[in-house]
N, CA, C and O atoms as a GROMACS GRO file, in nm:
protein
  344
    1MET      N    1  13.260   9.977   4.324
    1MET     CA    2  13.167  10.017   4.376
    1MET      C    3  13.159  10.146   4.448
    1MET      O    4  13.224  10.184   4.544
    2PRO      N    5  13.016  10.238   4.346
    2PRO     CA    6  13.026  10.338   4.437
    2PRO      C    7  12.965  10.377   4.547
    2PRO      O    8  12.851  10.335   4.563
    3VAL      N    9  13.021  10.460   4.644
    3VAL     CA   10  12.968  10.509   4.773
    3VAL      C   11  12.839  10.574   4.764
    3VAL      O   12  12.867  10.646   4.668
    4ILE      N   13  12.731  10.600   4.789
    4ILE     CA   14  12.649  10.695   4.838
    4ILE      C   15  12.573  10.713   4.982
    4ILE      O   16  12.555  10.630   5.072
    5VAL      N   17  12.539  10.836   4.974
    5VAL     CA   18  12.463  10.852   5.090
    5VAL      C   19  12.324  10.937   5.049
    5VAL      O   20  12.289  10.951   4.932
    6GLN      N   21  12.256  10.988   5.156
    6GLN     CA   22  12.124  10.979   5.163
    6GLN      C   23  12.088  11.139   5.167
    6GLN      O   24  12.113  11.202   5.270
    7ARG      N   25  12.046  11.187   5.084
    7ARG     CA   26  12.040  11.361   5.156
    7ARG      C   27  11.996  11.397   5.298
    7ARG      O   28  11.882  11.358   5.320
    8TYR      N   29  12.047  11.453   5.387
    8TYR     CA   30  12.022  11.500   5.484
    8TYR      C   31  12.058  11.652   5.491
    8TYR      O   32  12.162  11.689   5.435
    9GLU      N   33  11.959  11.766   5.574
    9GLU     CA   34  11.984  11.884   5.573
    9GLU      C   35  11.982  11.913   5.690
    9GLU      O   36  11.924  11.838   5.769
   10SER      N   37  12.039  12.015   5.727
   10SER     CA   38  12.031  12.084   5.916
   10SER      C   39  12.007  12.259   5.898
   10SER      O   40  12.029  12.351   5.819
   11MET      N   41  11.965  12.239   5.990
   11MET     CA   42  11.946  12.427   6.061
   11MET      C   43  11.974  12.395   6.193
   11MET      O   44  11.943  12.300   6.265
   12GLN      N   45  12.041  12.501   6.209
   12GLN     CA   46  12.094  12.488   6.366
   12GLN      C   47  11.967  12.584   6.501
   12GLN      O   48  11.915  12.689   6.464
   13TYR      N   49  11.947  12.546   6.600
   13TYR     CA   50  11.870  12.614   6.650
   13TYR      C   51  11.937  12.703   6.740
   13TYR      O   52  11.994  12.673   6.845
   14THR      N   53  11.915  12.882   6.659
   14THR     CA   54  11.995  12.983   6.728
   14THR      C   55  11.921  13.013   6.912
   14THR      O   56  11.991  13.035   7.010
   15GLY      N   57  11.829  13.009   6.911
   15GLY     CA   58  11.769  13.028   7.044
   15GLY      C   59  11.652  13.140   6.987
   15GLY      O   60  11.581  13.171   7.082
   16THR      N   61  11.611  13.211   6.859
   16THR     CA   62  11.530  13.277   6.824
   16THR      C   63  11.470  13.270   6.676
   16THR      O   64  11.405  13.362   6.626
   17ASN      N   65  11.496  13.168   6.622
   17ASN     CA   66  11.461  13.140   6.521
   17ASN      C   67  11.379  12.996   6.527
   17ASN      O   68  11.405  12.914   6.439
   18GLY      N   69  11.277  12.962   6.632
   18GLY     CA   70  11.220  12.832   6.656
   18GLY      C   71  11.090  12.846   6.522
   18GLY      O   72  11.087  12.757   6.437
   19PRO      N   73  11.006  12.943   6.514
   19PRO     CA   74  10.910  12.924   6.444
   19PRO      C   75  10.958  12.896   6.274
   19PRO      O   76  10.875  12.843   6.200
   20GLU      N   77  11.089  12.934   6.222
   20GLU     CA   78  11.140  12.897   6.141
   20GLU      C   79  11.186  12.778   6.138
   20GLU      O   80  11.237  12.776   6.026
   21VAL      N   81  11.205  12.668   6.187
   21VAL     CA   82  11.261  12.550   6.222
   21VAL      C   83  11.131  12.451   6.209
   21VAL      O   84  11.139  12.336   6.164
   22GLY      N   85  10.978  12.530   6.267
   22GLY     CA   86  10.883  12.411   6.252
   22GLY      C   87  10.874  12.484   6.108
   22GLY      O   88  10.897  12.403   6.018
   23ASP      N   89  10.854  12.575   6.075
   23ASP     CA   90  10.852  12.615   5.933
   23ASP      C   91  10.907  12.494   5.830
   23ASP      O   92  10.848  12.419   5.752
   24TRP      N   93  11.027  12.509   5.861
   24TRP     CA   94  11.152  12.442   5.785
   24TRP      C   95  11.134  12.251   5.763
   24TRP      O   96  11.179  12.167   5.685
   25LEU      N   97  11.036  12.254   5.890
   25LEU     CA   98  10.979  12.096   5.882
   25LEU      C   99  10.886  12.046   5.809
   25LEU      O  100  10.790  12.122   5.813
   26GLY      N  101  10.868  11.958   5.745
   26GLY     CA  102  10.737  11.910   5.672
   26GLY      C  103  10.618  11.875   5.797
   26GLY      O  104  10.500  11.899   5.822
   27ASN      N  105  10.725  11.808   5.850
   27ASN     CA  106  10.616  11.705   5.979
   27ASN      C  107  10.572  11.774   6.125
   27ASN      O  108  10.486  11.738   6.205
   28ALA      N  109  10.683  11.909   6.130
   28ALA     CA  110  10.644  11.933   6.252
   28ALA      C  111  10.599  12.126   6.294
   28ALA      O  112  10.614  12.218   6.214
   29GLU      N  113  10.565  12.134   6.385
   29GLU     CA  114  10.529  12.232   6.430
   29GLU      C  115  10.574  12.350   6.547
   29GLU      O  116  10.486  12.325   6.630
   30PHE      N  117  10.625  12.422   6.585
   30PHE     CA  118  10.670  12.543   6.648
   30PHE      C  119  10.519  12.496   6.790
   30PHE      O  120  10.396  12.500   6.778
   31ALA      N  121  10.592  12.462   6.890
   31ALA     CA  122  10.495  12.433   7.007
   31ALA      C  123  10.541  12.557   7.162
   31ALA      O  124  10.477  12.578   7.266
   32GLY      N  125  10.657  12.608   7.121
   32GLY     CA  126  10.695  12.720   7.195
   32GLY      C  127  10.847  12.676   7.265
   32GLY      O  128  10.917  12.579   7.233
   33VAL      N  129  10.869  12.760   7.350
   33VAL     CA  130  11.039  12.786   7.398
   33VAL      C  131  11.012  12.750   7.558
   33VAL      O  132  10.941  12.806   7.640
   34THR      N  133  11.076  12.665   7.565
   34THR     CA  134  11.097  12.672   7.734
   34THR      C  135  11.165  12.740   7.794
   34THR      O  136  11.260  12.801   7.747
   35GLU      N  137  11.108  12.744   7.975
   35GLU     CA  138  11.201  12.834   8.020
   35GLU      C  139  11.348  12.815   8.027
   35GLU      O  140  11.405  12.895   8.101
   36ASP      N  141  11.417  12.734   7.973
   36ASP     CA  142  11.570  12.740   7.978
   36ASP      C  143  11.612  12.755   7.811
   36ASP      O  144  11.729  12.749   7.771
   37GLY      N  145  11.520  12.772   7.744
   37GLY     CA  146  11.553  12.839   7.623
   37GLY      C  147  11.545  12.748   7.473
   37GLY      O  148  11.555  12.790   7.358
   38SER      N  149  11.521  12.609   7.522
   38SER     CA  150  11.517  12.498   7.450
   38SER      C  151  11.369  12.507   7.355
   38SER      O  152  11.260  12.542   7.401
   39LEU      N  153  11.388  12.476   7.250
   39LEU     CA  154  11.283  12.483   7.173
   39LEU      C  155  11.178  12.362   7.158
   39LEU      O  156  11.228  12.257   7.116
   40GLN      N  157  11.052  12.359   7.183
   40GLN     CA  158  10.989  12.211   7.202
   40GLN      C  159  10.900  12.274   7.000
   40GLN      O  160  10.869  12.383   6.953
   41LEU      N  161  10.896  12.164   6.960
   41LEU     CA  162  10.854  12.117   6.823
   41LEU      C  163  10.708  12.007   6.872
   41LEU      O  164  10.715  11.965   6.988
   42THR      N  165  10.613  11.972   6.808
   42THR     CA  166  10.506  11.887   6.844
   42THR      C  167  10.535  11.826   6.671
   42THR      O  168  10.516  11.889   6.567
   43VAL      N  169  10.582  11.699   6.685
   43VAL     CA  170  10.643  11.589   6.578
   43VAL      C  171  10.509  11.505   6.511
   43VAL      O  172  10.426  11.467   6.594
   44ASN      N  173  10.486  11.477   6.380
   44ASN     CA  174  10.374  11.385   6.312
   44ASN      C  175  10.465  11.282   6.243
   44ASN      O  176  10.458  11.284   6.120
   45SER      N  177  10.538  11.203   6.292
   45SER     CA  178  10.570  11.106   6.236
   45SER      C  179  10.491  10.983   6.212
   45SER      O  180  10.462  10.905   6.302
   46ASP      N  181  10.449  10.964   6.067
   46ASP     CA  182  10.349  10.909   6.008
   46ASP      C  183  10.252  10.868   6.131
   46ASP      O  184  10.256  10.766   6.200
   47GLY      N  185  10.166  10.974   6.136
   47GLY     CA  186  10.080  10.937   6.259
   47GLY      C  187  10.098  10.921   6.400
   47GLY      O  188  10.008  10.938   6.482
   48THR      N  189  10.227  10.886   6.429
   48THR     CA  190  10.249  10.864   6.589
   48THR      C  191  10.322  11.053   6.612
   48THR      O  192  10.426  11.081   6.551
   49ILE      N  193  10.252  11.163   6.702
   49ILE     CA  194  10.248  11.249   6.757
   49ILE      C  195  10.319  11.284   6.880
   49ILE      O  196  10.275  11.236   6.985
   50PHE      N  197  10.442  11.373   6.886
   50PHE     CA  198  10.495  11.368   7.004
   50PHE      C  199  10.569  11.522   7.013
   50PHE      O  200  10.579  11.601   6.919
   51THR      N  201  10.591  11.532   7.077
   51THR     CA  202  10.668  11.669   7.161
   51THR      C  203  10.814  11.658   7.188
   51THR      O  204  10.846  11.595   7.288
   52THR      N  205  10.908  11.710   7.115
   52THR     CA  206  11.068  11.687   7.134
   52THR      C  207  11.143  11.800   7.202
   52THR      O  208  11.067  11.878   7.259
   53ARG      N  209  11.200  11.812   7.205
   53ARG     CA  210  11.248  11.939   7.294
   53ARG      C  211  11.429  11.937   7.250
   53ARG      O  212  11.511  11.848   7.273
   54ILE      N  213  11.448  12.068   7.184
   54ILE     CA  214  11.583  12.099   7.121
   54ILE      C  215  11.671  12.231   7.201
   54ILE      O  216  11.645  12.352   7.196
   55PRO      N  217  11.777  12.166   7.271
   55PRO     CA  218  11.811  12.282   7.323
   55PRO      C  219  11.956  12.363   7.217
   55PRO      O  220  12.040  12.321   7.137
   56GLN      N  221  11.917  12.509   7.281
   56GLN     CA  222  11.988  12.609   7.178
   56GLN      C  223  12.128  12.567   7.119
   56GLN      O  224  12.216  12.516   7.189
   57GLY      N  225  12.139  12.589   7.005
   57GLY     CA  226  12.310  12.572   6.953
   57GLY      C  227  12.284  12.448   6.909
   57GLY      O  228  12.386  12.399   6.859
   58TRP      N  229  12.168  12.357   6.904
   58TRP     CA  230  12.163  12.201   6.866
   58TRP      C  231  12.119  12.219   6.717
   58TRP      O  232  12.074  12.324   6.672
   59TRP      N  233  12.139  12.095   6.638
   59TRP     CA  234  12.136  12.105   6.475
   59TRP      C  235  12.012  12.017   6.461
   59TRP      O  236  12.013  11.898   6.492
   60VAL      N  237  11.909  12.078   6.415
   60VAL     CA  238  11.798  11.942   6.373
   60VAL      C  239  11.834  11.942   6.222
   60VAL      O  240  11.877  12.019   6.137
   61LEU      N  241  11.798  11.831   6.234
   61LEU     CA  242  11.780  11.750   6.073
   61LEU      C  243  11.678  11.698   5.971
   61LEU      O  244  11.592  11.628   6.025
   62ARG      N  245  11.665  11.711   5.860
   62ARG     CA  246  11.542  11.676   5.788
   62ARG      C  247  11.595  11.563   5.694
   62ARG      O  248  11.714  11.533   5.682
   63TYR      N  249  11.499  11.510   5.634
   63TYR     CA  250  11.536  11.411   5.550
   63TYR      C  251  11.411  11.415   5.464
   63TYR      O  252  11.311  11.435   5.533
   64ASP      N  253  11.385  11.401   5.323
   64ASP     CA  254  11.284  11.440   5.234
   64ASP      C  255  11.212  11.523   5.310
   64ASP      O  256  11.092  11.494   5.310
   65GLY      N  257  11.249  11.632   5.387
   65GLY     CA  258  11.173  11.742   5.394
   65GLY      C  259  11.106  11.714   5.552
   65GLY      O  260  11.036  11.797   5.610
   66ARG      N  261  11.134  11.619   5.591
   66ARG     CA  262  11.100  11.586   5.757
   66ARG      C  263  11.183  11.551   5.908
   66ARG      O  264  11.287  11.486   5.921
   67HIS      N  265  11.138  11.587   5.966
   67HIS     CA  266  11.234  11.563   6.117
   67HIS      C  267  11.294  11.452   6.121
   67HIS      O  268  11.235  11.345   6.140
   68GLU      N  269  11.422  11.464   6.103
   68GLU     CA  270  11.470  11.304   6.151
   68GLU      C  271  11.550  11.315   6.273
   68GLU      O  272  11.570  11.210   6.334
   69GLY      N  273  11.595  11.414   6.315
   69GLY     CA  274  11.658  11.380   6.463
   69GLY      C  275  11.719  11.529   6.464
   69GLY      O  276  11.708  11.617   6.379
   70THR      N  277  11.798  11.530   6.607
   70THR     CA  278  11.881  11.639   6.647
   70THR      C  279  12.004  11.610   6.655
   70THR      O  280  12.026  11.497   6.699
   71VAL      N  281  12.092  11.671   6.628
   71VAL     CA  282  12.246  11.666   6.699
   71VAL      C  283  12.296  11.760   6.765
   71VAL      O  284  12.271  11.877   6.738
   72SER      N  285  12.394  11.716   6.885
   72SER     CA  286  12.442  11.841   6.941
   72SER      C  287  12.590  11.936   6.875
   72SER      O  288  12.683  11.883   6.814
   73PRO      N  289  12.583  12.033   6.897
   73PRO     CA  290  12.705  12.134   6.825
   73PRO      C  291  12.824  12.042   6.837
   73PRO      O  292  12.889  12.023   6.733
   74GLU      N  293  12.856  11.992   6.930
   74GLU     CA  294  12.978  11.894   6.946
   74GLU      C  295  13.053  11.786   6.876
   74GLU      O  296  13.174  11.764   6.870
   75ASP      N  297  12.919  11.704   6.810
   75ASP     CA  298  12.879  11.592   6.820
   75ASP      C  299  12.872  11.581   6.626
   75ASP      O  300  12.926  11.484   6.572
   76TYR      N  301  12.786  11.716   6.516
   76TYR     CA  302  12.749  11.723   6.447
   76TYR      C  303  12.900  11.759   6.319
   76TYR      O  304  12.888  11.739   6.198
   77PRO      N  305  13.022  11.811   6.380
   77PRO     CA  306  13.107  11.805   6.280
   77PRO      C  307  13.171  11.660   6.281
   77PRO      O  308  13.227  11.609   6.184
   78ARG      N  309  13.159  11.619   6.369
   78ARG     CA  310  13.229  11.480   6.350
   78ARG      C  311  13.151  11.383   6.303
   78ARG      O  312  13.208  11.276   6.285
   79ARG      N  313  13.012  11.389   6.274
   79ARG     CA  314  12.914  11.292   6.239
   79ARG      C  315  12.886  11.360   6.066
   79ARG      O  316  12.863  11.285   5.972
   80TYR      N  317  12.892  11.482   6.056
   80TYR     CA  318  12.833  11.482   5.915
   80TYR      C  319  12.942  11.559   5.839
   80TYR      O  320  13.029  11.605   5.913
   81TYR      N  321  12.957  11.585   5.693
   81TYR     CA  322  13.004  11.710   5.616
   81TYR      C  323  12.932  11.773   5.523
   81TYR      O  324  12.852  11.730   5.440
   82GLU      N  325  12.980  11.903   5.553
   82GLU     CA  326  12.851  11.980   5.489
   82GLU      C  327  12.904  11.981   5.326
   82GLU      O  328  13.022  11.948   5.311
   83ILE      N  329  12.821  12.018   5.195
   83ILE     CA  330  12.865  12.009   5.082
   83ILE      C  331  12.864  12.141   5.066
   83ILE      O  332  12.783  12.198   5.140
   84PRO      N  333  12.910  12.192   5.013
   84PRO     CA  334  12.933  12.358   4.966
   84PRO      C  335  12.850  12.359   4.860
   84PRO      O  336  12.846  12.253   4.798
   85GLY      N  337  12.804  12.419   4.835
   85GLY     CA  338  12.729  12.471   4.673
   85GLY      C  339  12.541  12.394   4.655
   85GLY      O  340  12.465  12.414   4.560
   86THR      N  341  12.513  12.308   4.783
   86THR     CA  342  12.388  12.234   4.742
   86THR      C  343  12.298  12.260   4.811
   86THR      O  344  12.188  12.208   4.792
   0.00000   0.00000   0.00000
């Protein structure tokens, strides 16, 4: 029986690439940076609009070009394996 996985893509929020993260996500827009340096995005999830806060250093996940969630830098290597050359 084959093992299959969904294709998730990731980008780390560095503290200076907030607009790029917003552009990278097909269903989110850069909404600003908080006083503690966290990224704020406005996300449209199938008509439900919400604001999400992403701490500096966290990973942003997308699936099919859309925001799928965030993962801490500690959990990222435990939960995901990066496939080289994709």
